[in-house]
N, C-alpha and C positions, 0 to 999 in steps of 0.2 A: 495879230499874230503872234505864236510863244516865241519867247525870247529865247537863248542857247540852253537856257539854264532854269525852263521848264522843262516839267518831266511829259514824256510823251503819253499823251492820253488812248490809251489803245483802245479798240471794241472788243467788247468782250467775242469769246470764241463762238457761244449760242448764239448771239447778231448776226454771224455770217452765213451765211446763204453757200454750204461748203462749194454747189455749181458754179457761184458767181467767186469762189477762190480761184487766184490767177499766178504764176510763177513764171517770168520770164528772163533768160540767160540771153544775156547779147556781147556775143564775144567780141567782136569787134571793138565796142565800146570797153570791155570786161564790163559791165552794169547788173546788176540783180535786181530785180522788182518784180513784188509783191504786192498783189490786189487784193486786198478784201473782200470787194465791192463790185469786181468784175471793170470793163474798160469803159462805162460810156455817164460818167460822174466830173463835172469838171472839177478843178484841185487846186491850190496854192503848193509853189513850194515853198518847204520852207529848211532849209537846208542846217543839221545838228552839229557836225564835224566833220572832218574830211571826208568818209566816207557813206556817211549816214545823211540820209532828206526822206521829208519825211512829207509826203505829199495829204494837204487836208484843201478840206472844204473850206471855202471859201467865204463862205459864213455861219460858220458854226464850230469851225477850226475840227470837227471829227475828222480822226486818220483813216484814211483810205485805202495808203498807198505807200509805202517803202519801200527805197531804192539806195540798193548797195554799192557802193562806186567803187574800181579796183577789188573785185571779188577777187578773183582766180591770185591777184598780186600779193593777195594784206589779208583779206577777210576770211582765202578758208583757212592762210596760215595760220592765222590767230581765232578761228572759231572753226577747227573741222566738224564739230557738229552739224557744220549749213551747209553739210553736202549733200544730206538729203534733200534741199532746196531747190541741187543743181539736177540731183538725177529725177525731177519729178518734174522741171520745167520745161518749159516750151523753147527749145533753143532758134537764135536768130545769128546766123552767119550769112550777112553781105543782105542778098533780096529772101533768101530761104527760110522757111521756117520749117522747125526740125521738130515734129512732136514728140513727147516725151516719151521714153525706152526704145525712141532706133536714134539718139545722141550718138552712139559709139558709129553704125554704119553710115556716115561723112566724115570726107575727111575735112577735119581742122585744125587749129596751131598743134603743132606738134607744142611748141612747151606745157599749150594747155596738156595737152590730151598726156605728156610726162606726166606731167602734176596730178592726172584724177586717174592714172594710173591705177587699172582695179577694183579702185575706192569708188565711181560708179555704179558696176554693179553692183556690187555690196549695200549701198545704199537704195538700189533699186529694187534690189531683194528685202530690206525691212522695211522698207516702203509696205511692197505688198504680203507680206510675211507679216505685217502688224495691223491687218485689214482693208487697206489699199485709200483709198484719197483721203475717203473721210479721217478716218483715226491717223492719216500721214501727213494731214494738213493741221490735223491738231496738237502732232508733235512740234509739228513746225512753227508753228504757232506759238509754243513754250520757247524752244531754240533761237526765236526772236526776242521774246520780252527778255529773256537773262541779256542779250548782247544791249540789246538798244537802249 
């Protein structure tokens, strides 16, 4: 297992199949998870700091996922450029899965909605205007590289 001081070995963007690139935002846990290779691979969790965990292939240490805890409470305040991830995420509220683009149709925690008021729609428009999921995924990937 890599130590906390080791650099994260991110996959190249070209190695990621956009159809497997997924983002989940769990409002109950205030956790955002980015899956580079879908949900079907086994992983080990390597906490890097108090908000970032890297989920790695146990045999190769290849980065499969990233998890950001305290996403609304801390991460977005420190890195507002990551709002595009919330706009592109499938949102989990209790047992409900809210697909990307449907987030604002559901009643969610008021403090979270107040925090994101207006910004979520702007981020979603930027995602669409940039060319959709593949281009949006590339930008989100670049933003992740900047903060991790």
